[in-house]
PDB file as gemmi writes it, atoms N, CA and C in Angstrom:
CRYST1    1.000    1.000    1.000  90.00  90.00  90.00 P 1                      
ATOM      1  N   UNK A   1     -16.565  -3.968 -10.326  1.00  0.00           N  
ATOM      2  CA  UNK A   1     -15.589  -2.974  -9.947  1.00  0.00           C  
ATOM      3  C   UNK A   1     -15.466  -1.858 -10.982  1.00  0.00           C  
ATOM      4  N   UNK A   2     -15.523  -2.220 -12.236  1.00  0.00           N  
ATOM      5  CA  UNK A   2     -15.366  -1.229 -13.302  1.00  0.00           C  
ATOM      6  C   UNK A   2     -16.393  -0.110 -13.158  1.00  0.00           C  
ATOM      7  N   UNK A   3     -17.590  -0.472 -12.727  1.00  0.00           N  
ATOM      8  CA  UNK A   3     -18.669   0.509 -12.615  1.00  0.00           C  
ATOM      9  C   UNK A   3     -18.367   1.609 -11.602  1.00  0.00           C  
ATOM     10  N   UNK A   4     -17.571   1.325 -10.599  1.00  0.00           N  
ATOM     11  CA  UNK A   4     -17.304   2.317  -9.559  1.00  0.00           C  
ATOM     12  C   UNK A   4     -16.028   3.120  -9.819  1.00  0.00           C  
ATOM     13  N   UNK A   5     -15.298   2.804 -10.873  1.00  0.00           N  
ATOM     14  CA  UNK A   5     -14.065   3.528 -11.181  1.00  0.00           C  
ATOM     15  C   UNK A   5     -14.359   4.714 -12.103  1.00  0.00           C  
ATOM     16  N   UNK A   6     -14.330   5.894 -11.553  1.00  0.00           N  
ATOM     17  CA  UNK A   6     -14.504   7.095 -12.368  1.00  0.00           C  
ATOM     18  C   UNK A   6     -13.217   7.911 -12.388  1.00  0.00           C  
ATOM     19  N   UNK A   7     -12.290   7.537 -11.515  1.00  0.00           N  
ATOM     20  CA  UNK A   7     -10.989   8.186 -11.414  1.00  0.00           C  
ATOM     21  C   UNK A   7     -10.046   7.211 -10.711  1.00  0.00           C  
ATOM     22  N   UNK A   8      -8.739   7.451 -10.773  1.00  0.00           N  
ATOM     23  CA  UNK A   8      -7.819   6.553 -10.068  1.00  0.00           C  
ATOM     24  C   UNK A   8      -8.189   6.456  -8.587  1.00  0.00           C  
ATOM     25  N   UNK A   9      -8.150   5.230  -8.059  1.00  0.00           N  
ATOM     26  CA  UNK A   9      -8.505   5.012  -6.659  1.00  0.00           C  
ATOM     27  C   UNK A   9      -7.743   3.818  -6.108  1.00  0.00           C  
ATOM     28  N   UNK A  10      -7.552   3.822  -4.815  1.00  0.00           N  
ATOM     29  CA  UNK A  10      -6.886   2.704  -4.137  1.00  0.00           C  
ATOM     30  C   UNK A  10      -7.886   1.552  -3.976  1.00  0.00           C  
ATOM     31  N   UNK A  11      -7.388   0.342  -3.746  1.00  0.00           N  
ATOM     32  CA  UNK A  11      -8.305  -0.782  -3.509  1.00  0.00           C  
ATOM     33  C   UNK A  11      -9.269  -0.522  -2.345  1.00  0.00           C  
ATOM     34  N   UNK A  12      -8.805   0.141  -1.295  1.00  0.00           N  
ATOM     35  CA  UNK A  12      -9.686   0.459  -0.165  1.00  0.00           C  
ATOM     36  C   UNK A  12     -10.848   1.351  -0.603  1.00  0.00           C  
ATOM     37  N   UNK A  13     -10.537   2.381  -1.381  1.00  0.00           N  
ATOM     38  CA  UNK A  13     -11.582   3.292  -1.862  1.00  0.00           C  
ATOM     39  C   UNK A  13     -12.558   2.567  -2.786  1.00  0.00           C  
ATOM     40  N   UNK A  14     -12.013   1.731  -3.648  1.00  0.00           N  
ATOM     41  CA  UNK A  14     -12.850   0.987  -4.589  1.00  0.00           C  
ATOM     42  C   UNK A  14     -13.753   0.010  -3.843  1.00  0.00           C  
ATOM     43  N   UNK A  15     -13.194  -0.682  -2.859  1.00  0.00           N  
ATOM     44  CA  UNK A  15     -13.981  -1.627  -2.061  1.00  0.00           C  
ATOM     45  C   UNK A  15     -15.121  -0.909  -1.345  1.00  0.00           C  
ATOM     46  N   UNK A  16     -14.819   0.263  -0.825  1.00  0.00           N  
ATOM     47  CA  UNK A  16     -15.844   1.033  -0.116  1.00  0.00           C  
ATOM     48  C   UNK A  16     -16.969   1.442  -1.080  1.00  0.00           C  
ATOM     49  N   UNK A  17     -16.588   1.937  -2.259  1.00  0.00           N  
ATOM     50  CA  UNK A  17     -17.592   2.345  -3.255  1.00  0.00           C  
ATOM     51  C   UNK A  17     -18.456   1.171  -3.702  1.00  0.00           C  
ATOM     52  N   UNK A  18     -17.812   0.004  -3.861  1.00  0.00           N  
ATOM     53  CA  UNK A  18     -18.523  -1.182  -4.358  1.00  0.00           C  
ATOM     54  C   UNK A  18     -19.212  -1.949  -3.233  1.00  0.00           C  
ATOM     55  N   UNK A  19     -18.949  -1.551  -2.009  1.00  0.00           N  
ATOM     56  CA  UNK A  19     -19.529  -2.200  -0.831  1.00  0.00           C  
ATOM     57  C   UNK A  19     -19.179  -3.686  -0.775  1.00  0.00           C  
ATOM     58  N   UNK A  20     -17.864  -3.953  -0.949  1.00  0.00           N  
ATOM     59  CA  UNK A  20     -17.343  -5.321  -0.874  1.00  0.00           C  
ATOM     60  C   UNK A  20     -16.110  -5.308   0.028  1.00  0.00           C  
ATOM     61  N   UNK A  21     -15.693  -6.469   0.543  1.00  0.00           N  
ATOM     62  CA  UNK A  21     -14.464  -6.519   1.342  1.00  0.00           C  
ATOM     63  C   UNK A  21     -13.242  -6.137   0.494  1.00  0.00           C  
ATOM     64  N   UNK A  22     -12.252  -5.542   1.116  1.00  0.00           N  
ATOM     65  CA  UNK A  22     -11.040  -5.111   0.419  1.00  0.00           C  
ATOM     66  C   UNK A  22     -10.370  -6.289  -0.274  1.00  0.00           C  
ATOM     67  N   UNK A  23     -10.303  -7.451   0.390  1.00  0.00           N  
ATOM     68  CA  UNK A  23      -9.677  -8.633  -0.216  1.00  0.00           C  
ATOM     69  C   UNK A  23     -10.367  -9.003  -1.523  1.00  0.00           C  
ATOM     70  N   UNK A  24     -11.684  -8.970  -1.531  1.00  0.00           N  
ATOM     71  CA  UNK A  24     -12.440  -9.301  -2.747  1.00  0.00           C  
ATOM     72  C   UNK A  24     -12.174  -8.273  -3.838  1.00  0.00           C  
ATOM     73  N   UNK A  25     -12.104  -7.017  -3.469  1.00  0.00           N  
ATOM     74  CA  UNK A  25     -11.812  -5.956  -4.437  1.00  0.00           C  
ATOM     75  C   UNK A  25     -10.422  -6.143  -5.035  1.00  0.00           C  
ATOM     76  N   UNK A  26      -9.446  -6.467  -4.196  1.00  0.00           N  
ATOM     77  CA  UNK A  26      -8.078  -6.660  -4.694  1.00  0.00           C  
ATOM     78  C   UNK A  26      -7.998  -7.817  -5.673  1.00  0.00           C  
ATOM     79  N   UNK A  27      -8.687  -8.909  -5.374  1.00  0.00           N  
ATOM     80  CA  UNK A  27      -8.684 -10.070  -6.280  1.00  0.00           C  
ATOM     81  C   UNK A  27      -9.294  -9.682  -7.625  1.00  0.00           C  
ATOM     82  N   UNK A  28     -10.437  -9.016  -7.583  1.00  0.00           N  
ATOM     83  CA  UNK A  28     -11.088  -8.633  -8.838  1.00  0.00           C  
ATOM     84  C   UNK A  28     -10.264  -7.602  -9.604  1.00  0.00           C  
ATOM     85  N   UNK A  29      -9.646  -6.678  -8.908  1.00  0.00           N  
ATOM     86  CA  UNK A  29      -8.802  -5.682  -9.580  1.00  0.00           C  
ATOM     87  C   UNK A  29      -7.610  -6.341 -10.263  1.00  0.00           C  
ATOM     88  N   UNK A  30      -7.021  -7.347  -9.634  1.00  0.00           N  
ATOM     89  CA  UNK A  30      -5.918  -8.078 -10.267  1.00  0.00           C  
ATOM     90  C   UNK A  30      -6.387  -8.785 -11.531  1.00  0.00           C  
ATOM     91  N   UNK A  31      -7.591  -9.362 -11.485  1.00  0.00           N  
ATOM     92  CA  UNK A  31      -8.151 -10.016 -12.675  1.00  0.00           C  
ATOM     93  C   UNK A  31      -8.424  -8.989 -13.767  1.00  0.00           C  
ATOM     94  N   UNK A  32      -8.969  -7.855 -13.389  1.00  0.00           N  
ATOM     95  CA  UNK A  32      -9.235  -6.794 -14.361  1.00  0.00           C  
ATOM     96  C   UNK A  32      -7.939  -6.266 -14.966  1.00  0.00           C  
ATOM     97  N   UNK A  33      -6.894  -6.207 -14.168  1.00  0.00           N  
ATOM     98  CA  UNK A  33      -5.599  -5.759 -14.680  1.00  0.00           C  
ATOM     99  C   UNK A  33      -5.037  -6.768 -15.687  1.00  0.00           C  
ATOM    100  N   UNK A  34      -5.166  -8.059 -15.383  1.00  0.00           N  
ATOM    101  CA  UNK A  34      -4.701  -9.093 -16.332  1.00  0.00           C  
ATOM    102  C   UNK A  34      -5.477  -9.019 -17.643  1.00  0.00           C  
ATOM    103  N   UNK A  35      -6.730  -8.617 -17.594  1.00  0.00           N  
ATOM    104  CA  UNK A  35      -7.537  -8.478 -18.795  1.00  0.00           C  
ATOM    105  C   UNK A  35      -7.415  -7.115 -19.459  1.00  0.00           C  
ATOM    106  N   UNK A  36      -6.516  -6.290 -18.960  1.00  0.00           N  
ATOM    107  CA  UNK A  36      -6.271  -4.936 -19.484  1.00  0.00           C  
ATOM    108  C   UNK A  36      -7.449  -3.979 -19.314  1.00  0.00           C  
ATOM    109  N   UNK A  37      -8.349  -4.264 -18.379  1.00  0.00           N  
ATOM    110  CA  UNK A  37      -9.473  -3.354 -18.123  1.00  0.00           C  
ATOM    111  C   UNK A  37      -9.060  -2.193 -17.240  1.00  0.00           C  
ATOM    112  N   UNK A  38      -8.082  -2.418 -16.351  1.00  0.00           N  
ATOM    113  CA  UNK A  38      -7.590  -1.355 -15.477  1.00  0.00           C  
ATOM    114  C   UNK A  38      -6.072  -1.292 -15.560  1.00  0.00           C  
ATOM    115  N   UNK A  39      -5.554  -0.130 -15.214  1.00  0.00           N  
ATOM    116  CA  UNK A  39      -4.116   0.085 -15.164  1.00  0.00           C  
ATOM    117  C   UNK A  39      -3.725   0.378 -13.720  1.00  0.00           C  
ATOM    118  N   UNK A  40      -2.612  -0.194 -13.297  1.00  0.00           N  
ATOM    119  CA  UNK A  40      -2.126   0.056 -11.939  1.00  0.00           C  
ATOM    120  C   UNK A  40      -1.260   1.304 -11.938  1.00  0.00           C  
ATOM    121  N   UNK A  41      -1.450   2.129 -10.931  1.00  0.00           N  
ATOM    122  CA  UNK A  41      -0.628   3.317 -10.759  1.00  0.00           C  
ATOM    123  C   UNK A  41      -0.443   3.537  -9.259  1.00  0.00           C  
ATOM    124  N   UNK A  42      -0.044   4.728  -8.868  1.00  0.00           N  
ATOM    125  CA  UNK A  42       0.089   5.036  -7.449  1.00  0.00           C  
ATOM    126  C   UNK A  42      -0.556   6.376  -7.133  1.00  0.00           C  
ATOM    127  N   UNK A  43      -1.090   6.472  -5.918  1.00  0.00           N  
ATOM    128  CA  UNK A  43      -1.610   7.730  -5.382  1.00  0.00           C  
ATOM    129  C   UNK A  43      -0.946   7.907  -4.023  1.00  0.00           C  
ATOM    130  N   UNK A  44      -0.165   8.950  -3.901  1.00  0.00           N  
ATOM    131  CA  UNK A  44       0.549   9.214  -2.641  1.00  0.00           C  
ATOM    132  C   UNK A  44       1.302   7.978  -2.146  1.00  0.00           C  
ATOM    133  N   UNK A  45       1.936   7.262  -3.066  1.00  0.00           N  
ATOM    134  CA  UNK A  45       2.729   6.090  -2.718  1.00  0.00           C  
ATOM    135  C   UNK A  45       1.952   4.804  -2.538  1.00  0.00           C  
ATOM    136  N   UNK A  46       0.625   4.866  -2.628  1.00  0.00           N  
ATOM    137  CA  UNK A  46      -0.207   3.667  -2.474  1.00  0.00           C  
ATOM    138  C   UNK A  46      -0.645   3.159  -3.845  1.00  0.00           C  
ATOM    139  N   UNK A  47      -0.784   1.843  -3.967  1.00  0.00           N  
ATOM    140  CA  UNK A  47      -1.252   1.246  -5.212  1.00  0.00           C  
ATOM    141  C   UNK A  47      -2.655   1.744  -5.525  1.00  0.00           C  
ATOM    142  N   UNK A  48      -2.857   2.114  -6.778  1.00  0.00           N  
ATOM    143  CA  UNK A  48      -4.170   2.599  -7.216  1.00  0.00           C  
ATOM    144  C   UNK A  48      -4.483   1.996  -8.582  1.00  0.00           C  
ATOM    145  N   UNK A  49      -5.744   2.036  -8.947  1.00  0.00           N  
ATOM    146  CA  UNK A  49      -6.180   1.504 -10.233  1.00  0.00           C  
ATOM    147  C   UNK A  49      -7.050   2.524 -10.945  1.00  0.00           C  
ATOM    148  N   UNK A  50      -6.963   2.520 -12.269  1.00  0.00           N  
ATOM    149  CA  UNK A  50      -7.785   3.389 -13.093  1.00  0.00           C  
ATOM    150  C   UNK A  50      -8.213   2.612 -14.329  1.00  0.00           C  
ATOM    151  N   UNK A  51      -9.298   3.027 -14.936  1.00  0.00           N  
ATOM    152  CA  UNK A  51      -9.776   2.361 -16.146  1.00  0.00           C  
ATOM    153  C   UNK A  51      -8.765   2.533 -17.268  1.00  0.00           C  
ATOM    154  N   UNK A  52      -8.614   1.504 -18.094  1.00  0.00           N  
ATOM    155  CA  UNK A  52      -7.728   1.547 -19.247  1.00  0.00           C  
ATOM    156  C   UNK A  52      -8.524   2.139 -20.414  1.00  0.00           C  
ATOM    157  N   UNK A  53      -8.228   3.379 -20.823  1.00  0.00           N  
ATOM    158  CA  UNK A  53      -9.021   4.025 -21.870  1.00  0.00           C  
ATOM    159  C   UNK A  53      -8.952   3.310 -23.216  1.00  0.00           C  
ATOM    160  N   UNK A  54      -7.831   2.692 -23.515  1.00  0.00           N  
ATOM    161  CA  UNK A  54      -7.700   1.964 -24.788  1.00  0.00           C  
ATOM    162  C   UNK A  54      -8.638   0.765 -24.797  1.00  0.00           C  
ATOM    163  N   UNK A  55      -8.654   0.016 -23.720  1.00  0.00           N  
ATOM    164  CA  UNK A  55      -9.541  -1.160 -23.638  1.00  0.00           C  
ATOM    165  C   UNK A  55     -11.008  -0.744 -23.721  1.00  0.00           C  
ATOM    166  N   UNK A  56     -11.378   0.340 -23.046  1.00  0.00           N  
ATOM    167  CA  UNK A  56     -12.753   0.825 -23.089  1.00  0.00           C  
ATOM    168  C   UNK A  56     -13.147   1.230 -24.511  1.00  0.00           C  
ATOM    169  N   UNK A  57     -12.231   1.905 -25.212  1.00  0.00           N  
ATOM    170  CA  UNK A  57     -12.495   2.307 -26.595  1.00  0.00           C  
ATOM    171  C   UNK A  57     -12.688   1.082 -27.489  1.00  0.00           C  
ATOM    172  N   UNK A  58     -11.792   0.119 -27.372  1.00  0.00           N  
ATOM    173  CA  UNK A  58     -11.898  -1.082 -28.199  1.00  0.00           C  
ATOM    174  C   UNK A  58     -13.170  -1.869 -27.886  1.00  0.00           C  
ATOM    175  N   UNK A  59     -13.549  -1.932 -26.629  1.00  0.00           N  
ATOM    176  CA  UNK A  59     -14.775  -2.619 -26.240  1.00  0.00           C  
ATOM    177  C   UNK A  59     -15.999  -1.918 -26.826  1.00  0.00           C  
ATOM    178  N   UNK A  60     -15.991  -0.595 -26.797  1.00  0.00           N  
ATOM    179  CA  UNK A  60     -17.107   0.174 -27.375  1.00  0.00           C  
ATOM    180  C   UNK A  60     -17.195  -0.052 -28.885  1.00  0.00           C  
ATOM    181  N   UNK A  61     -16.052  -0.050 -29.568  1.00  0.00           N  
ATOM    182  CA  UNK A  61     -16.052  -0.284 -31.018  1.00  0.00           C  
ATOM    183  C   UNK A  61     -16.570  -1.688 -31.336  1.00  0.00           C  
ATOM    184  N   UNK A  62     -16.145  -2.663 -30.575  1.00  0.00           N  
ATOM    185  CA  UNK A  62     -16.612  -4.037 -30.773  1.00  0.00           C  
ATOM    186  C   UNK A  62     -18.118  -4.124 -30.583  1.00  0.00           C  
ATOM    187  N   UNK A  63     -18.629  -3.471 -29.575  1.00  0.00           N  
ATOM    188  CA  UNK A  63     -20.077  -3.475 -29.333  1.00  0.00           C  
ATOM    189  C   UNK A  63     -20.827  -2.845 -30.493  1.00  0.00           C  
ATOM    190  N   UNK A  64     -20.321  -1.735 -31.000  1.00  0.00           N  
ATOM    191  CA  UNK A  64     -20.982  -1.072 -32.127  1.00  0.00           C  
ATOM    192  C   UNK A  64     -20.971  -1.956 -33.373  1.00  0.00           C  
ATOM    193  N   UNK A  65     -19.869  -2.629 -33.610  1.00  0.00           N  
ATOM    194  CA  UNK A  65     -19.765  -3.527 -34.762  1.00  0.00           C  
ATOM    195  C   UNK A  65     -20.746  -4.682 -34.619  1.00  0.00           C  
ATOM    196  N   UNK A  66     -20.816  -5.257 -33.422  1.00  0.00           N  
ATOM    197  CA  UNK A  66     -21.709  -6.389 -33.202  1.00  0.00           C  
ATOM    198  C   UNK A  66     -23.174  -6.001 -33.306  1.00  0.00           C  
ATOM    199  N   UNK A  67     -23.510  -4.750 -32.988  1.00  0.00           N  
ATOM    200  CA  UNK A  67     -24.893  -4.284 -33.060  1.00  0.00           C  
ATOM    201  C   UNK A  67     -25.353  -4.049 -34.491  1.00  0.00           C  
ATOM    202  N   UNK A  68     -24.432  -3.773 -35.378  1.00  0.00           N  
ATOM    203  CA  UNK A  68     -24.789  -3.477 -36.766  1.00  0.00           C  
ATOM    204  C   UNK A  68     -25.209  -4.777 -37.450  1.00  0.00           C  
ATOM    205  N   UNK A  69     -26.349  -4.764 -38.124  1.00  0.00           N  
ATOM    206  CA  UNK A  69     -26.809  -5.990 -38.797  1.00  0.00           C  
ATOM    207  C   UNK A  69     -25.806  -6.479 -39.835  1.00  0.00           C  
ATOM    208  N   UNK A  70     -25.614  -7.794 -39.882  1.00  0.00           N  
ATOM    209  CA  UNK A  70     -24.641  -8.368 -40.810  1.00  0.00           C  
ATOM    210  C   UNK A  70     -25.006  -8.075 -42.258  1.00  0.00           C  
ATOM    211  N   UNK A  71     -26.290  -8.005 -42.560  1.00  0.00           N  
ATOM    212  CA  UNK A  71     -26.715  -7.710 -43.930  1.00  0.00           C  
ATOM    213  C   UNK A  71     -26.119  -6.376 -44.378  1.00  0.00           C  
ATOM    214  N   UNK A  72     -26.162  -5.369 -43.527  1.00  0.00           N  
ATOM    215  CA  UNK A  72     -25.608  -4.065 -43.879  1.00  0.00           C  
ATOM    216  C   UNK A  72     -24.104  -4.133 -44.085  1.00  0.00           C  
ATOM    217  N   UNK A  73     -23.419  -4.965 -43.302  1.00  0.00           N  
ATOM    218  CA  UNK A  73     -21.981  -5.108 -43.469  1.00  0.00           C  
ATOM    219  C   UNK A  73     -21.657  -5.709 -44.834  1.00  0.00           C  
ATOM    220  N   UNK A  74     -22.387  -6.767 -45.195  1.00  0.00           N  
ATOM    221  CA  UNK A  74     -22.142  -7.387 -46.506  1.00  0.00           C  
ATOM    222  C   UNK A  74     -22.384  -6.391 -47.629  1.00  0.00           C  
ATOM    223  N   UNK A  75     -23.474  -5.650 -47.525  1.00  0.00           N  
ATOM    224  CA  UNK A  75     -23.776  -4.662 -48.556  1.00  0.00           C  
ATOM    225  C   UNK A  75     -22.699  -3.590 -48.615  1.00  0.00           C  
ATOM    226  N   UNK A  76     -22.222  -3.154 -47.477  1.00  0.00           N  
ATOM    227  CA  UNK A  76     -21.177  -2.136 -47.441  1.00  0.00           C  
ATOM    228  C   UNK A  76     -19.890  -2.648 -48.079  1.00  0.00           C  
ATOM    229  N   UNK A  77     -19.514  -3.867 -47.738  1.00  0.00           N  
ATOM    230  CA  UNK A  77     -18.285  -4.447 -48.293  1.00  0.00           C  
ATOM    231  C   UNK A  77     -18.427  -4.634 -49.795  1.00  0.00           C  
ATOM    232  N   UNK A  78     -19.562  -5.157 -50.229  1.00  0.00           N  
ATOM    233  CA  UNK A  78     -19.770  -5.365 -51.664  1.00  0.00           C  
ATOM    234  C   UNK A  78     -19.753  -4.053 -52.424  1.00  0.00           C  
ATOM    235  N   UNK A  79     -20.387  -3.023 -51.880  1.00  0.00           N  
ATOM    236  CA  UNK A  79     -20.419  -1.740 -52.589  1.00  0.00           C  
ATOM    237  C   UNK A  79     -19.029  -1.115 -52.635  1.00  0.00           C  
ATOM    238  N   UNK A  80     -18.237  -1.288 -51.600  1.00  0.00           N  
ATOM    239  CA  UNK A  80     -16.859  -0.783 -51.606  1.00  0.00           C  
ATOM    240  C   UNK A  80     -16.025  -1.523 -52.644  1.00  0.00           C  
ATOM    241  N   UNK A  81     -16.252  -2.838 -52.756  1.00  0.00           N  
ATOM    242  CA  UNK A  81     -15.523  -3.633 -53.743  1.00  0.00           C  
ATOM    243  C   UNK A  81     -15.861  -3.220 -55.167  1.00  0.00           C  
ATOM    244  N   UNK A  82     -17.106  -2.887 -55.419  1.00  0.00           N  
ATOM    245  CA  UNK A  82     -17.528  -2.455 -56.756  1.00  0.00           C  
ATOM    246  C   UNK A  82     -16.930  -1.107 -57.118  1.00  0.00           C  
ATOM    247  N   UNK A  83     -16.631  -0.296 -56.111  1.00  0.00           N  
ATOM    248  CA  UNK A  83     -16.049   1.021 -56.376  1.00  0.00           C  
ATOM    249  C   UNK A  83     -14.525   0.978 -56.332  1.00  0.00           C  
ATOM    250  N   UNK A  84     -13.961  -0.207 -56.215  1.00  0.00           N  
ATOM    251  CA  UNK A  84     -12.505  -0.346 -56.213  1.00  0.00           C  
ATOM    252  C   UNK A  84     -11.844   0.053 -54.916  1.00  0.00           C  
ATOM    253  N   UNK A  85     -12.588   0.030 -53.812  1.00  0.00           N  
ATOM    254  CA  UNK A  85     -12.003   0.428 -52.538  1.00  0.00           C  
ATOM    255  C   UNK A  85     -11.431  -0.741 -51.762  1.00  0.00           C  
ATOM    256  N   UNK A  86     -11.618  -1.954 -52.226  1.00  0.00           N  
ATOM    257  CA  UNK A  86     -11.068  -3.098 -51.508  1.00  0.00           C  
ATOM    258  C   UNK A  86      -9.964  -3.710 -52.344  1.00  0.00           C  
TER     259      UNK A  86                                                      
END                                                                             
């Protein structure tokens, strides 16, 4: 579902984009909301969902950290400690 959310949309619109039944989309959107991946809002009085920008940012930062070799992290921390930054 996350892949099809580029702007706030109702469950019907999201289901159509993802080519899944509305019931399945609603269940997944509720799970995504519990995980803070999407935020619930309204469009013309109807329930809508949008990506949570904070969660996306934190996920991107985590991915970047995990991609960096641990050896470089140790060296960075040690060099900061030698310069009195820790």
